[in-house]
N, C-alpha and C positions, 0 to 999 in steps of 0.2 A: 950343402945340394941347393939347386935353385928349384923353385916351385913355379912352373908354367902359370900363365894367367886361365888357361884352361882347366889345371889342376885347382886351380882357386875357385875359379868356378863352380866347378863340380862339388868342391867341398862347399861351398855356399848354398848350393840347391839341395844338397842332401840334410843340411841341417836345418833350413826352412823347411822341408818336407817334415823332418822329424818335430820340430816346433809346431807345426800346423796340427801335425797328429796329437800330440800331447793335449793343445789347448782344446781341440775338438772334444777328446775324451772328457777333460775336466766338466765342459759346459755341459755336455751330455749327463755328466754323472750328477751335477749340480742341479739341473732339471729335472732329473729323475728323483731325485731326493727332496725337493720342493714339495711342502705339505698342501692339499688341497684346501682352499677355502671353507670354513664351516659353515652353514648356514641352517635357517630352521624352514621347512617346506611343509606348507597344508595341502590338502587333496581337495579339489573340486568337488564340493556338497550337491547334490540335487534333492530338493525337495519342496514340497508344498509350504508356501512360506505366505502370511498374512501381508496385505499392501497397504502401508503407512502413510499418510500424509500428513506433513508437518508444517506449520506456520510459528513465529514470533509472536507470541502476547503480553499484554501490558495486563496488570493487574489492577482493579478498579473495586471501590465499594460498591455493592449493589444499590444503596442510597446515600448518597454525599448531600447530608444539609448543612447549607451555608449559614453561619450564625450572622445577621448583621444587625445595628441598630435601627429603629425605626423613628426614633426620637434623638434631638439633639441635646447633649449634656454631657456632664464629668462622668468617667467610670469610677463607680466608687469601689468596687469590690469585685474579686474572682473567686468564685466559689468552687472549684473542682483543680483536679491535678492533671496536670498534661499526660495525655496518652492513655490515662484511665478509662475504666467502663463506666458510662452513665448512663440511668434510667429516662425515657420517655418523661418529661416535666420538671426533670431535677433542674434547679439553679444554677447557671453556670456563670454569669455577670449580673451587676447591679449598676446602673445608673442612678446619678443622684436623684430622689424624688421629689426633694421640697419645692424645687419650682412649678413642678406638676401638680404635686399638691395645692398650692397658693391658687394656682388656676383653676381647680377643682371648686376650693371652698369660694372664689369669686365667682363662679357658675352657677354653685349653688346658691348663692346669695341674689344675684341677676333672675334666678328661676322663681325664688319665693317674690321678690318686687313684682315679676311678671304677673305672679298668680294672685297677688293681692291686687294689682289693677283691673285685672279680670274679674274677680269678685265686685270690685267698686262700680264696675260697667255693669255687670247684672243687677247691682240694687239699683242704677239709675234707671235701667230698663223699667223693673219693677214699679220705680216712683212714676215712670212716664207714663206707664200703661194705665196707672191709677188716676194719673192727671188728665189722661184721656179718657177715662170711664167718666169723671165729674164732667168733662167740657160737653161730652155724647149727653149727660144726663140734664145739664143746664141750657143746652141748646134746645135740648127736646122739649122744657118749660116753655122758653121765650118762642118756639115756633109755635106751641099750645095758644098764648095769649094772642100773636098775630092772628092766628086763624079764628078766635073768638072776637077779637075787635073789630077785624075787616067787615062783618055783616052788619056788625052793630054800630060802626061808624057811620054807613050807608043811612041806616033808620035815624043816626043823630041820637043814638041811645048813649055814645060816649065819645067823647071828643077828639078831635083829630088828632090832637096832642098825643093823647092816650095811645092812639094807633099808632103815629110817628116812635113814639117812645117803645112801645113793644117791637117794631119793626128793627130799631136800631138795637133792642137789646139781642133781640134774636142774631143779627151779623155778628154783633161780639161774640158771642155764643159762639157760632159757626167758625171764625177765627181763632178762637181759643182752641177750638178741637183740630183745627188745621195745626196749629202751634205745638199740640201735645200728640199728634201723628208723627210731626218733623222731630219733635225730643225722642220718641219711640225708635225712629230709623237713625237718629243718632246715637242712642243707647246700644243699638245695635252694631252699628260700624265699629263703636268703640270697644264691645264685646270682640268682633274677629280681630281687631287691632290686638287686643291682650291676649285672645287665643293665640296669634300666630307669635308674639313675644314669649307666650309661655312654651310654645314648640320649639322657638328657637335655643331658649334657654335651656331647655329640656336635652336639644340636641348639645350644646355646648357644654354641658353637665357630663351627657355619655361619652363625648369626643376628651373631655379631661379626665375620666376615668378608663379609657380605652390607652391614653397615652402615658398614666400611671403605671397601667397594665405591661406596657412597653417597657417601662424602667427595668421589668426583671426578664431578663433572659435565658429562655429555659430552651432544654433539647425537647427538638418534636419527637424524636425517636430514641430508642436502645441503640447504642453503638459506642464506638471507641472515639472520644476528643482528640481533637488534635492538639496544635502548638497556639498559644494564643499570641495574636498578632498586634494586639493593642495594648498598651499597658495600664495599669490602675493609674488614675489619675489625668489620663489622656481625654482630650474632648472628642467624643464621637459623634456622628452624625450618620443620617441614610446614604450621604454620599462618600462615608469613610471606608467603603469597602468591606469584605468578609474579616469577621473579627476573629472566628475559630470556625471549624468544621468537623460535623458528626457523622461517622461513618458507619453502617451497617457491615462488617465483614463476613457475617455468617448466615448464608453464603457468600462467596467473592466470584467476582465478575472477572473474567478473563476477555478481554476485546483482541480479534487477531483478523487482520486483513487477507480476503481472498481474491486472487485474480479472478476477474469476470469469467473466463473459459472454465476455471477450476470449478467456481461455482456452478456453473450449468452443469460440468459432469457429477457434481456432487448432488445435486437434485436431481439429475435423471436417472443415476445409480441407484439413490434410495428412494426413488416413485415419488421425489417431492417431499418426502418427509425426513428432514434433518435430524428431526426429536430422537431417530432411532441412535444416533451416532453417539458413541463411547469416547470419553475425550481423558486422555493422561497428560499430566502437566509436568514438563521436565523442568526441575528448579535451574536456576543459574550454576548450581555447581557442580550439576550434572546429575543428581540425585532425582529419580521419579517420587514422584507426589503420593502419596499412598492411600489418597483418593479417588475416586473416577468421579469424572464431572459431567455434564450433559449440556446438549444444546438447548441455549435459551430462545435467540431471536438474530432476524438477521436485519440489517438495516433496511431503509426504506428505498434506499436508491445506491446504484455504483457511483462512487467519485469520480467525476468526469477526467482529474486532473493526474491519477493514479491508476483508471482502470479495474480497482479494488472495490469490493464491498465488505464492510465490516459484519463480523460474526460476533455472536457474545456467548460463551461458554460459563457454567455457574459450577463451584467446587464447594463440596463442605469446607468448613474452614473452622473444626473445634478448638479452642483456645486462642483464636483471632491469631494463630502462627503467622500467617501470610498476610501483606499488607499492601495497600495501594500505591502504584508507582514500581512495582518489583516486575521484573521482566521473566519469561519463561518459554519453553518451547511448548505449544499445543499440538498432540498429537492424536490423530484418529484413525483408524482401522476402515479401509475403506472398501476392503475385499479381499480375494485371495488369487495368489498367483501359482499354478500348478507348474509343478516340475522347474523351478525356478534351481537357476547354477550360482552359489555362492561361495565367496572367499572372503579372507580377512580383510579388510578398509585397508590395512597397511601393505596388503599385498600390491595394491593398484599405485602406481606414481602416473601423476598427471604432469603431462609438459606440452606446455601450450595450447591448451585446452582439447588435446587428444589424451587416451589413458593407454598404459601399457602394464604389463606383468612378465617377470621371469620365468620361464616355466623350464622345469628339470625333467629330463627326459628318463628312458630306463636305465641309460648307460652313466646317470648324474651328469649330462652335458647341457647348460644353459642356453638357452634360445629367449631372444624378447620378442614378444610377441603383442600386435596393438589389439586393444577389448573397447567394447562398447558396455557401457556401464548401465545399470537401471536406478532404482531406488535404494536405498540403503536397510537394512536389516537387521537392528540392534548394531553390533559391531561388527557386522558382515554388509557385503555389497553385492549387490544381484548383478551377474554379467550377463548382459542380453546376445552379445557374441563375442565369437573369438577364444572360448573355452570347451571342452568336453568333460562330461563327469569321470570323476578318477583321476584327472591330469592332477601333477603336483606344480605348485607355485613357489617361488620362494617369499615367505612371510617376514622374516627377519634375516637382516643381511644383506638385503640388495644392492647396497652400494659397493659390496665387495665381490661382484660377479661382472662377467662381460659376455658378449655371445661367444659361444664356441667353448668357454672355460668349462672345466669340469670343477664338481664342489661335492663337499662331504654332506649330506642332508640329514636333518635331525628333524624330528617331530616340532612340529611348532606348539608353544607353550603359550596360551589365551593370556596367562598373568603379563606377559611381558609387552 
């Protein structure tokens, strides 16, 4: 029996309908049996929270004493262990003192010679003063002869020759007196020159003694001493640079830069008294240092290149655990925000400078909502706009959801 084309078309149409019906039933069944993605959700909290400010801080010794050579010489000994604690006055290095001892001996010899010349000049002064006294006495006697012979010569009681002799003797005595006076002035000048030579020699002796003292490089403070930058046997001089550094580490400084506007806010809100700030130190491994710090001082000016001012805090450092050069976050509580909304930080996704969260409604359906974020509060993020208290947000498994999808919510576990 032949089948017409109309009959063939009818059979194909019925078959296609049956196939379509079976396929749809199979797809619907598959969709109905697909499990909902499991996510962890957190409830938006509302509470009063402290407001923190954080800055990157660099640790430094409260006092850093650079040890440098004050004289030129060969480094003879190193008298400390690098990285150890040293006391004020403890010997760190010694420069060969022998050249400086020789210079001291020479200066002391020159001082003794100058003192001898001074004593000789003083003796010459005494001798000149004695000669002057004798010359004055001789001139007085010759003057008396002139005074006596002058009236007698007029009466021709003595010869003119006797008077002339007396006059000449008087002039010679006067000349001798003047010579004696000149001798005294010469002796005084020699005393002044010898005294200056003594003072110069004494200064040379003191300088030589100071230089010998400079051959012993001691610690000016109690603290931790660093690595030696120069080895024993090297020639050192005042231009050689720092040989080592001793730092006072308890307490230890933390220097951090604060923007100009933030600094004004801190001083305004704190009444200008930054000493009331209590500082926490977050170490590089994320742990919080167990000792609270306090504000020490602010630099005298704002850096014009960065627009920031340097502040310094002090932290107790028992056992010298912290060391200069370490980095950490310095955190200060600057106020309290009442009724703040908080969600876990991992619930917030950043995309090109904007922030969003995945919100789960009462039917466990997901919607993506943009939010405005505020400051961090520990592991939480303060939400300024976009959420309400009690709403649920996806904190774990955000990558599994899409808008309109239904999820299987579980409580968020903080340890995750």
